[in-house]
C-alpha positions in Angstrom: -0.7 9.6 3.7 0.5 6.6 5.7 3.8 6.1 7.2 6.1 3.0 7.1 7.4 1.0 9.8 8.7 2.8 13.0 8.4 0.7 16.0 8.8 -3.1 17.0 4.9 -3.3 16.8 5.1 -2.4 13.2 7.8 -5.0 12.7 5.5 -7.8 14.2 2.5 -6.6 12.3 4.9 -6.7 8.8 5.5 -10.3 9.9 2.0 -11.9 10.6 1.4 -12.7 7.3 -1.6 -15.1 7.7 -4.0 -14.2 5.0 -7.8 -13.5 6.4 -11.3 -12.2 5.3 -10.8 -8.2 4.5 -13.0 -6.9 7.4 -13.9 -3.5 5.6 -15.7 -5.4 2.8 -17.4 -8.7 3.2 -16.7 -10.7 -0.1 -13.6 -8.7 -1.1 -10.8 -11.2 -0.6 -8.1 -12.0 1.7 -5.6 -9.6 2.8 -2.6 -9.8 4.8 -3.6 -10.1 8.7 -0.7 -7.6 10.2 -1.6 -5.0 7.3 -5.2 -5.4 8.1 -4.7 -4.7 12.3 -2.9 -1.7 11.4 -5.2 -0.4 9.2 -8.0 -1.0 11.6 -6.0 1.5 13.9 -6.2 4.2 11.7 -9.7 3.5 10.2 -11.8 5.7 12.3 -9.3 8.7 12.0 -9.5 8.3 8.4 -13.3 8.6 8.3 -13.4 11.5 10.6 -10.8 13.2 8.4 -13.2 12.5 5.0 -16.4 13.7 7.0 -14.7 17.2 7.9 -13.7 17.7 4.1 -17.5 17.7 2.5 -17.8 18.1 -1.1 -14.7 16.2 -1.9 -14.5 14.9 -5.8 -11.4 13.4 -5.8 -8.9 11.1 -3.2 -5.6 10.9 -3.4 -4.0 8.2 -1.1 -0.4 7.3 -1.0 2.1 5.4 1.7 5.4 4.2 2.1 6.4 0.3 2.9 3.8 -0.6 5.5 2.1 2.7 5.0 1.7 1.8 1.2 0.0 -1.6 2.2 -2.4 0.5 4.7 -3.0 2.9 2.0 -3.9 0.1 -0.5 -6.6 -1.1 2.4 -7.8 2.3 3.2 -8.3 3.4 -0.6 -10.5 0.5 -1.4 -12.5 1.0 1.7 -12.8 4.8 0.5 -13.4 3.8 -3.1 -16.2 1.2 -2.1 -17.9 3.4 0.6 -17.6 7.3 -0.7 -18.4 7.4 -4.0 -15.9 9.7 -4.7 -12.9 8.7 -7.1 -10.0 7.2 -5.0 -6.3 7.0 -6.8 -3.5 5.4 -5.1 0.4 6.3 -5.3 2.4 3.8 -3.2 5.9 3.8 -2.7 8.3 0.4 -1.8 5.0 -1.3 -1.0 4.5 -5.2 0.1 2.1 -7.4 -1.4 -1.2 -6.6 0.8 -3.9 -9.1 -0.4 -4.6 -12.6 -1.9 -5.3 -13.1 -5.5 -9.1 -12.7 -4.5 -8.5 -9.2 -3.0 -6.2 -8.2 -5.8 -8.7 -9.0 -8.4 -11.5 -6.9 -6.5 -9.4 -3.9 -5.7 -8.3 -3.6 -9.6 -12.2 -3.5 -10.2 -12.8 -0.8 -7.4 -9.5 1.3 -7.6 -8.9 1.9 -11.4 -6.1 4.3 -10.8 -3.0 3.0 -8.7 0.6 2.9 -9.2 3.1 1.3 -7.0 6.3 2.7 -7.7 9.0 0.1 -7.1 12.9 0.8 -6.9 14.9 -1.7 -8.4 16.7 -4.2 -5.8 14.1 -3.0 -3.0 13.6 -6.2 -1.2 9.9 -4.9 0.3 8.0 -5.2 -2.8 8.8 -8.9 -3.1 7.1 -10.0 -0.2 5.1 -11.9 1.4 6.0 -14.3 -1.8 3.2 -15.3 -4.2 1.2 -17.1 -5.4 -0.7 -16.6 -1.9 -0.1 -13.1 -2.2 -0.4 -10.6 -5.2 0.2 -7.1 -6.0 -2.6 -4.5 -6.9 -2.0 -2.0 -9.2 0.5 -1.0 -11.9 4.2 -1.2 -11.3 6.3 2.0 -12.1 10.1 0.7 -11.7 12.5 3.2 -10.6 16.4 3.0 -10.4 17.3 5.2 -7.5 20.1 3.3 -6.2 21.4 0.7 -4.1 24.3 -0.8 -2.2 25.1 -4.3 -2.4 26.0 -4.8 1.4 23.4 -2.7 2.7 20.2 -4.0 2.1 17.8 -1.3 3.6 19.3 1.3 1.1 17.1 0.5 -1.5 14.2 0.8 0.3 14.9 4.4 1.7 12.2 7.3 0.7 15.6 9.2 -0.7 16.3 6.4 -3.3 12.7 6.7 -4.4 12.9 10.2 -4.9 16.2 9.8 -7.1 14.2 7.3 -8.9 11.2 9.3 -9.8 13.5 12.7 -10.5 15.3 10.1 -13.0 11.9 9.6 -14.8 11.5 13.2 -15.2 14.6 13.9 -17.2 
């Protein structure tokens, strides 16, 4: 599980939206440079964690906001390099890659659900056509406040929206 934006450095990476080649897989397309930089910081930790779990038959990856983007990048690498069934379930994730990456991703990670709260701004950036979501969208209605833009992005609103799906 990957956390969302917390520090000023996270915010800087969030805004660094130049498309660059995905470094974990040659020929896999282009991704958001800032998200790639964050992924590179945790990449070795993920590899060590997986190495400490021999015999794994299924990997579940999740994240919120910036963490959702890092989950997409990490999940793609895990699916391509481990041979283990990798599934993603992200919350409030921004667009992570260009259309070429999204296409390669869909072929490698067939189970990927993006939970998006109605009126959350973060899943709407960076803008298409330069960037395209990977995975299937699950729209929830966890709430929003017109004068408080960040409210729809909170994990509590996502939890409320998911609970409504269960009733």
